[in-house]
C-alpha positions in Angstrom: -20.5 18.7 -4.3 -18.5 18.4 -1.1 -18.3 15.5 1.3 -20.5 17.5 3.7 -23.4 16.4 1.5 -23.4 13.2 3.6 -23.4 14.2 7.2 -21.1 12.5 9.7 -24.1 11.0 11.5 -25.2 9.2 8.3 -21.6 7.7 8.1 -22.0 6.6 11.8 -25.4 5.1 11.3 -24.5 3.3 8.1 -21.4 1.8 9.8 -23.4 0.9 12.9 -25.9 -1.3 11.0 -23.4 -4.1 10.0 -21.6 -3.9 13.4 -24.9 -4.2 15.3 -26.3 -7.0 13.1 -23.2 -9.2 12.8 -22.1 -8.4 16.4 -25.6 -9.1 17.6 -26.0 -12.4 16.0 -22.5 -13.5 17.1 -22.9 -12.6 20.7 -26.5 -13.9 20.9 -25.5 -17.2 19.3 -22.8 -17.7 21.9 -25.4 -17.3 24.6 -27.6 -20.1 23.3 -27.5 -23.6 24.7 -25.4 -26.3 23.1 -26.7 -27.5 19.8 -27.4 -24.0 18.4 -26.0 -24.0 14.9 -25.7 -20.6 13.1 -25.5 -22.3 9.7 -28.9 -23.9 10.3 -30.7 -21.7 12.8 -32.1 -18.3 11.8 -31.3 -14.9 13.2 -34.9 -14.7 14.3 -34.4 -17.8 16.5 -31.9 -15.7 18.5 -34.7 -13.1 19.3 -37.5 -15.7 19.7 -39.5 -15.7 22.9 -37.8 -18.9 24.0 -34.2 -17.9 23.1 -31.6 -17.5 25.9 -30.9 -13.8 26.4 -33.2 -12.9 23.5 -32.8 -9.2 24.4 -29.4 -9.2 22.7 -30.7 -9.9 19.2 -33.9 -7.9 19.8 -31.8 -4.8 20.7 -29.5 -5.4 17.7 -32.5 -5.6 15.3 -34.0 -2.4 16.7 -30.6 -0.7 16.4 -30.1 -1.9 12.8 -33.6 -0.6 12.0 -32.9 2.8 13.5 -29.5 2.9 11.7 -31.2 2.3 8.3 -33.8 5.1 9.0 -31.1 7.5 10.0 -28.9 6.6 7.0 -31.9 7.2 4.7 -32.5 10.6 6.2 -28.8 11.6 5.7 -28.3 10.1 2.2 -29.4 13.2 0.3 -27.5 12.2 -2.8 -29.8 9.2 -3.3 -33.1 9.6 -5.1 -36.1 10.1 -2.7 -37.7 6.8 -3.7 -34.6 4.9 -2.7 -34.3 6.7 0.6 -37.9 6.1 1.4 -37.6 2.4 0.7 -34.4 2.2 2.8 -36.2 3.9 5.6 -39.2 1.5 5.3 -36.7 -1.4 5.4 -35.4 0.0 8.7 -38.9 0.3 10.1 -39.7 -3.3 9.0 -36.5 -4.5 10.7 -37.6 -2.9 14.0 -41.0 -4.6 13.5 -39.2 -7.9 13.2 -38.0 -7.3 16.7 -41.5 -6.3 17.8 -43.1 -9.5 16.4 -40.7 -12.3 17.6 -41.1 -15.9 16.9 -43.0 -17.7 19.6 -43.3 -21.4 20.3 -46.7 -22.8 19.4 -47.9 -19.5 18.0 -48.6 -18.1 14.5 -45.6 -16.7 12.7 -47.6 -14.7 10.2 -46.8 -11.3 11.6 -43.1 -12.1 12.0 -42.9 -13.6 8.5 -44.7 -10.6 7.0 -42.5 -8.0 8.5 -39.3 -10.0 7.9 -40.3 -10.4 4.2 -41.0 -6.7 3.9 -37.6 -5.9 5.5 -35.7 -8.2 3.2 -37.4 -7.0 0.1 -37.1 -3.3 0.9 -33.5 -3.6 1.8 -32.8 -5.5 -1.4 -34.6 -3.2 -3.9 -33.8 0.3 -2.4 -30.5 0.5 -4.4 -32.4 0.2 -7.7 -34.6 3.1 -6.7 -31.8 5.3 -5.3 -29.8 6.1 -8.5 -29.8 9.6 -10.0 -29.1 10.7 -13.5 -25.8 12.5 -14.3 -22.5 12.4 -12.6 -22.4 11.2 -9.0 -21.1 8.6 -6.7 -20.4 5.2 -8.1 -22.9 3.5 -5.8 -25.7 5.7 -7.1 -25.0 5.1 -10.8 -27.8 3.2 -12.6 -25.7 0.1 -13.5 -24.1 -0.2 -10.1 -27.4 0.4 -8.2 -29.3 -2.1 -10.4 -26.5 -4.7 -10.0 -26.5 -4.3 -6.3 -30.3 -4.8 -6.1 -30.0 -7.9 -8.3 -27.3 -9.4 -6.1 -29.3 -8.6 -3.0 -32.4 -10.1 -4.5 -30.4 -13.2 -5.6 -29.2 -13.7 -2.0 -32.8 -13.4 -0.8 -33.7 -16.0 -3.4 -31.1 -18.3 -2.0 -32.4 -17.8 1.5 -36.0 -18.5 0.3 -34.9 -21.8 -1.3 -33.1 -22.9 1.9 -36.3 -22.2 3.8 -38.0 -24.9 1.7 -35.1 -27.3 1.7 -33.9 -26.7 5.3 -30.3 -26.8 4.1 -28.1 -24.1 5.6 -31.0 -21.7 6.3 -29.0 -19.8 8.9 -26.0 -19.3 6.6 -28.1 -18.1 3.6 -30.0 -15.7 5.9 -26.8 -14.3 7.4 -25.1 -13.8 4.0 -28.2 -12.0 2.7 -28.8 -9.9 5.8 -25.1 -9.1 6.1 -24.9 -7.9 2.5 -28.0 -5.8 3.0 -26.5 -4.2 6.0 -23.3 -3.3 4.2 -24.8 -1.7 1.0 -26.0 1.5 2.8 -22.4 1.9 4.2 -20.9 1.4 0.7 -23.3 4.0 -0.7 -22.5 6.5 2.0 -18.8 6.1 1.6 -19.1 6.3 -2.2 -21.1 9.5 -1.8 -18.6 11.1 0.5 -15.7 10.0 -1.6 -17.1 11.4 -4.8 -17.5 14.8 -3.3 -13.8 15.2 -2.5 
């Protein structure tokens, strides 16, 4: 199989996701008033209705979601179940932007779509592997290990939500890792076809 089995636009979309996410949270955090602490405050706080220049993180989240959907469409070497779940994770990420945190309002919709996004983006690797020879990132042991690591990072984030200790840091590590795995899978898929 040649590297053309992963189209250039899937490479571009998979590379865009971490750039948009990490760049978005960095730029948006710099626009917040004094006292904003990225190790404590969440990514969602940057897109909340009362955030300064909330459009920055909102646009970044929409862009990340679109990037995951496009990557899922182009990652033909992955099993269909994994591609579907990756795409659903992208849609849920866009919905996180559509249901921002609001002061003095219910966070149920936001928490529901954020949880769906985190879970989908953690488990898709375990559903994406295929039997037989193929890219390293799509081998059963590697895909399963990636999913376990991503789920472990979500677990850490969940614990920090209850303790209040380094919530922002845990969320950024988990979300950053989730944004990088599609890129690693795409690059592995292209590299194995050469």
